[in-house]
N, C-alpha and C positions, 0 to 999 in steps of 0.2 A: 272523379268525385261521385259520391252517392246521390241518389235522387233527393234525399233530405237536405244535404248541403247545397245542392243547386237551387232548391226552392228557397232556402234562406238567402242565397245570393239574389234570387228574384225579388224577395222582399226588399232588400237593400236597394236594388235597381229601381223598383217601383217608387220608393221614397225619393230617390234622386231625380228620376224623370218627372215625377209629379211636381216637385219643387221647380224644376226648369220650365215645364210647360205652363204651370200656374203663373210664373213670372212673365212668360211670353204673352199669355192672355192679358195680364194686368197692364202691361205697357202698351199693348196694341188695341185692346178692346174687341178682339176678333172672337166671334162665337165658334169659328172653326177651331181655333186654338183652345177655346174653352172645352169643346167636345173632346179634343185630344187629351186635355188635362183630366177630364172626367173618366176617360178610359183608363188612365193611369191609376185612378182610385180603385177601379175594378181590378186592375192588375195586383194592387197591394192586397186587397181583401182576398182574392182568389189564391194568391201565393201563400198567405198566412193559413188559410183553410187547407191548402194542399199540404203544407208542412204537417199539420195535425193528422190528416188522413194517411199520409205516407208513414208517419210514425206508428199509427194504429195498424196499418197493413203489415208492418214488419214484426208485429207481435207474434210469438209462436202459437201454435194450435193449443187449445185447452178443451176441457170437458164440454163446454157449451158451443165451441167452434172447432170441431175436430178436423175440419179442412183448412183451418187458418182464418186469417182476417183480410185476405188479399183483395176482396171486393170493395174494401173501404175506399180504394182509389177512385172507383167509379162515382162515389158521392162527391169527391173533389171536382171531377170533370162536370158533373151536373150542376153543382153549386156555381161554378164559374160561368156556365152557360146562362143560368138564371140571372146572375149579376150583370151579364152583358145585356140582357133584355131590359133590365132596370135602367142601366146607363144609356142605352139607345133611346128609351122613352124620354128621359130627361133631356138628351141632346135634341131630339125632335121638337120637344116643347119649346126649348130656348131658341132653336133655329127658326121655327115658324114665326115666333114673336118678332125676331129680328128681320125676317123677310118682309113682314108687314110694315116694319118701320126701320128701314136701313139706316145705318150710322157710319160716318167716316172712320177709317182706321188710322192709328198713330204709330210711329216708329216701327214700321213694318220690317225694316232690315234687321233690327235686334230680335224681333219675334221669329223671323225665319231662321236666324243663326241658332237660337236656343232650341228650336224645334228640330232642326237638322242634327244638332249635337246629341240630343236625347234619343233620336231615332237610331243613330249609329251605335249608341250604347245598348239599346234594346235589341238591335239586330245581331250584334256580336253575342250577347248572352243567349238569345233564342237559338242561334245556330249550334252553340255548345249543348244546350239543353235537348234539342231535337236529336242530336247524335247520341247523347247519353240515354234518352228515352228508348231508343231502339236497342241499345246494349242491355239495359236493365228491364226492358219490356214494361215500362211504367206509363200507364195512361194518364196519371196525374201530371207527370213531367211533360208528356207529349201535349196535353191540353194547355199547360202554361206556356210551352214553347210556341205552339201555334197561335195562341192569343197574342204573344209578344210580336210574332210576325205580322199579325193583323194590325197591331199597333203601329208597326213600321209603315205598312201600306196606308194606314189612316193618316199618319204624319206626312207621308209623301203627298197624299191628296190635299191636305191642308196647305202645305207649302205651295203647291201648284195654284190653289185657289187664291192665296194671298198674293202670289206673284201676278196673277191675272188681274186682281183688284188694283195692285200698284201700277200696272201698265195701262189699264183701261179706265180706271176710276169708277168702275161699276161696282158699287158697294153691295148690291144684292147678290153678287157672286159668292160672298163669304158665307151667308146662311145656306145658300144652295149647296155649297161644298159640305157644310156641316150635316145637311140632310143626307147627302150621299154617304158620308162617314157612318151615320147612324144605321142606314140600310145595310151597309157592308158588315158592320159588326153584329147586326141582327142575324145575318146569314151564318156567321161563325158561331154565334150562340146556339142557334138551332142545330148546327152540326155537332157541337159538343154534347148537347142534351141527348141527341139521337144515339151517339156513340155510347154514352153512359147507360141508356135504357137497354141497348142490345147486350152490354156486358152483364147487367143485373139479371137479364133473362137467360143466362147461360148460353151465350152465342158460341157457335162452333169455332174451333181454332182457325187461323188464317189459311187460305187455300194452299199456299206453298207448303205450310206445315202438314196439312192433310195429305198432300201429294208425297211428301217425304215419308210419312207413316205408311202410306200404301206401298210405296216403292220398297221400303225396308222389309215389310211383311212378304211382299212378292219375292224379293231376293232371297229371304230366309227360306221360303217354301221351296224355291228351285234348288237351293243348295242342299236342304235337308232331305227332300223327297228323292232327289237324284242319287244320294249317297246311302240313305238308310231305310227309306220306305218306298220301294218301287211301286206299290199300289197307289201312292198319292193320297192316302187317307187323311193325313194331317192337313187341316185347312182352317182358315179364319173367316168369321162372318160377324154381322151385327156390330160393326165398328162405329162407335159413337165418341165424339170429342166435345170438349167444352173448355172455355177459358174462365178464369177467376183472377182478375188482376194480372200479376206476373206469372201465375201458375197456369199450366196447361195439363189437361187430363184426357186420357183415352180409356174407354172400356170396350172389351171385345170378347168373343167366344173363340176358344181354340178347340177344335174337334180332333180327337186322337183315337187310335185303335182301342177297342174295349178291353183287349187282353193285356194292355200295358199295366205295369205296376204303378202305384201312386208315386213311388220314388222316381221312376223313369219319367213320368209325366211332369212332375215338379221340376226336374232337371231341365227338360226342354222348355218349360214355361220361363224358367230363370234366364235361359239363353235368349228367348224372345224379348224379355224385359230389358236385358242388357243391350240388345241390338237397337231397340227403340230409344232408350235413354242416350245411347251413343249418337244416334242420328238427330235427336231433338233434346238438347240439354235441358234438364229441369222437368222433363215430362213425367207425370205420375201415371202409372199403368195399372189397370185392374183387368186380369184375365180369368175368365171362368172356363174350367175344363169340362168338356162334354164328350161322350163317345161318338164315334163317327155317324152312327145311325140314329142319333137323338137330336131333335131340334128343340130349342128353348121356346117357351111360350112368351110372346111379346104383345104389348098393347098394339092392336092393329092400327090405331090412329097415328102412332109415331113411326114413320117410315125410317128404316135404318139407312145409314150411309152405304154407298157402294163398297164392295169388298173385292179383294183379289180372288 
């Protein structure tokens, strides 16, 4: 399934679990279950915003956005993180009020059953979405999946809290669990906002992808210099990478003998581009050609990545 279809499935799941958890809160009066239901509201809002941003990110490049719209997904992740902060604040406010004035719970068994059922639904969808996010390299999908997993752990904590209240009769445990839930989802919200900020600031590609790029260039050099250029003049340097949503980019300099023809140099550059794209699917490569004895002027503040 595409990221957009999975996010629509997340919208439907959020509506379903929100109804189940709201019913569980209504019949028990538990603020722990209320906090669980409020997080489902966040799930719904973030999934709907995610659909919008994924749709925008899929738009082709245009005159105003020549590199495409892929960074739109980062706004979805940041928006979800901010909504989590709002939900956590509301949960803390409600839980502290209940902690100051504990109240007995009712029909705990039904509340537990509804909460467990909704958690199973969320967990199944989150697992599918997380796998798909790695396949499509979609941060919006990953953010929604991780939030759903957080929701599962939240529900597990609420269930344990309700079980403890039922066994001990200590009604103050319910708001204490709700406070723990709020602190946990605050952590997840901070993580999502951090990930989004790094993406918007052109973060380098993942370490394993950088290693793959380096290994591909090194292998290419060994093969090419051993067979065609005994002097070893062909080399690469100033390798810089960045991510923009699902897209990955690499810029580098390729130094070649000064007596080569432009046609020969362009042919070799094409071979390098093909090798890199074969090693890292979807990679966009920009290679600047320079004679062996010429070094490019670079901003001294920006330290280049290591090179083979």
